[in-house]
C-alpha positions in Angstrom: 70.0 -62.9 59.0 68.2 -62.0 56.1 71.3 -61.4 53.8 72.5 -65.1 54.9 69.1 -66.5 54.1 69.0 -64.8 50.6 72.6 -66.1 49.9 71.7 -69.5 51.0 68.6 -69.5 48.5 71.1 -68.4 45.9 73.5 -70.9 46.9 71.1 -73.6 46.8 69.8 -72.6 43.2 73.4 -72.1 41.8 74.4 -75.5 43.3 71.2 -77.2 41.8 71.6 -75.4 38.3 75.5 -76.8 38.4 74.4 -80.4 39.4 71.7 -80.7 36.7 74.2 -82.1 34.5 74.7 -85.2 36.5 73.1 -88.3 35.6 72.6 -90.2 39.0 71.1 -87.7 41.4 71.6 -90.2 44.1 75.4 -89.4 44.3 74.7 -85.8 45.2 76.9 -84.7 48.2 74.8 -81.1 48.5 74.1 -80.8 52.3 72.4 -77.2 51.7 68.6 -77.5 51.6 65.5 -75.0 52.4 63.0 -76.7 54.5 59.8 -75.8 56.3 59.4 -76.8 59.8 55.8 -78.0 60.8 54.4 -74.2 61.2 55.4 -73.8 57.4 58.5 -71.5 58.8 61.4 -71.1 56.9 64.4 -72.8 58.7 68.1 -71.7 58.7 70.2 -73.3 56.0 74.1 -73.9 56.0 76.1 -71.5 54.3 79.1 -72.1 52.2 82.3 -72.8 54.2 85.6 -73.9 53.8 86.3 -77.5 54.8 89.4 -78.6 55.6 91.1 -81.5 53.8 93.0 -82.7 50.6 92.2 -81.0 47.3 93.8 -80.1 44.1 95.0 -76.5 43.6 93.3 -75.5 40.2 96.1 -73.0 39.3 99.0 -75.2 40.0 97.7 -78.6 39.6 99.3 -79.7 42.9 97.7 -81.7 45.5 97.4 -79.6 48.5 95.9 -79.7 52.2 93.3 -76.9 52.6 92.6 -75.3 55.7 90.3 -72.1 56.4 91.6 -68.8 57.2 89.9 -68.2 60.7 89.9 -64.3 59.9 88.7 -64.1 56.3 87.2 -67.6 56.4 88.6 -68.3 52.7 90.7 -71.3 51.8 94.5 -71.4 52.6 97.2 -73.9 51.5 98.0 -75.1 54.9 101.8 -75.2 54.2 102.1 -71.7 52.4 99.4 -70.0 54.3 98.3 -68.3 50.7 94.8 -68.2 49.7 93.9 -70.6 47.2 91.0 -68.9 45.0 89.9 -72.2 43.0 90.4 -75.8 44.2 88.9 -79.2 43.2 87.5 -82.0 45.4 88.3 -85.1 43.9 86.2 -87.4 46.1 82.9 -85.3 45.2 84.3 -83.9 41.8 83.2 -80.4 42.7 85.2 -77.1 41.7 85.0 -74.9 44.8 85.9 -71.2 45.3 87.8 -69.7 48.1 84.9 -69.3 50.6 83.5 -73.0 50.0 80.8 -72.4 47.4 80.6 -74.8 44.4 81.2 -73.2 41.4 81.1 -76.3 39.0 80.6 -75.1 35.2 81.0 -71.7 36.1 84.8 -71.0 35.3 86.6 -69.6 32.0 90.1 -70.5 31.8 92.7 -67.6 31.0 95.4 -70.1 30.4 98.7 -70.8 32.4 96.6 -72.2 35.4 94.5 -69.0 35.9 90.8 -69.1 36.2 88.0 -66.6 36.6 84.3 -66.8 37.6 82.4 -66.6 34.1 81.3 -62.8 34.0 78.4 -64.0 31.4 77.1 -65.8 34.2 77.7 -64.0 37.3 77.7 -60.1 37.8 78.4 -58.3 40.9 77.6 -54.5 41.0 77.5 -53.3 44.7 74.8 -55.0 46.7 73.3 -56.3 43.5 74.3 -60.1 42.2 72.9 -61.6 38.9 73.5 -65.1 38.0 72.5 -66.5 34.7 72.7 -70.3 33.9 71.5 -72.3 30.9 68.1 -73.0 32.4 67.6 -70.2 35.3 67.9 -66.6 36.3 68.8 -65.3 39.7 69.1 -61.6 40.9 69.9 -60.7 44.6 69.6 -56.9 45.3 69.9 -55.9 48.9 67.2 -58.1 50.9 65.2 -59.0 47.6 66.0 -62.4 45.8 64.2 -63.4 42.8 64.7 -66.4 40.6 63.5 -67.7 37.5 63.9 -71.4 36.2 61.4 -72.6 33.3 57.9 -71.8 34.0 58.9 -71.4 38.0 59.3 -67.8 39.7 60.5 -67.2 43.1 60.5 -64.1 45.2 61.8 -63.5 48.4 61.7 -60.2 50.3 61.7 -59.2 53.9 59.2 -61.4 55.5 57.3 -63.2 52.7 58.1 -65.6 50.0 56.1 -66.2 46.7 56.5 -69.1 44.2 54.6 -69.2 41.0 54.7 -72.4 38.6 52.5 -74.0 35.9 50.4 -75.4 38.9 49.5 -72.2 40.9 50.8 -69.9 43.2 52.0 -70.4 46.9 52.6 -67.1 49.4 54.4 -67.8 52.4 54.6 -65.1 55.1 54.8 -65.0 59.1 51.0 -65.2 59.1 51.1 -68.6 57.4 50.7 -70.2 54.0 48.3 -69.5 51.0 47.9 -71.9 48.1 46.2 -70.6 45.0 46.0 -73.4 42.0 45.7 -72.6 38.7 42.2 -72.6 37.3 
């Protein structure tokens, strides 16, 4: 559960960073969010999933019907049953990875319809994942998540979350929430 939660927080930050270039935030279709319930406890988030529908295969440029492979959970072309690594949603204008995660502005074209995730922005080494955008950095290592964006820093470990920005600090644990304004 903790790994899913950490992965989802990373996805939220990635999606936020990728969507910052948008001129009209009211058209965002991102349904992933982190929220607190009335007791200030963190609630579950949606994880990236492949949503069946009509897309464009980035490798071939062809319109395809995507379905989710029930065994692996990745996107496959419904006609050929072959995996589709990167595909484009013409309605939301999002580029998606084979697991359904949005990867807008994170691809490098290798030519001939081949793409890869930009190694300068995403590095994966075993259980450690580092993501760097123009405005933020994220590090996920086992059950620890850290992010930095501008003056804001966030750290999530087993049972607590710390947020620090120019206005002060917030610490969220199972025992409650502590707020320390900057003096």
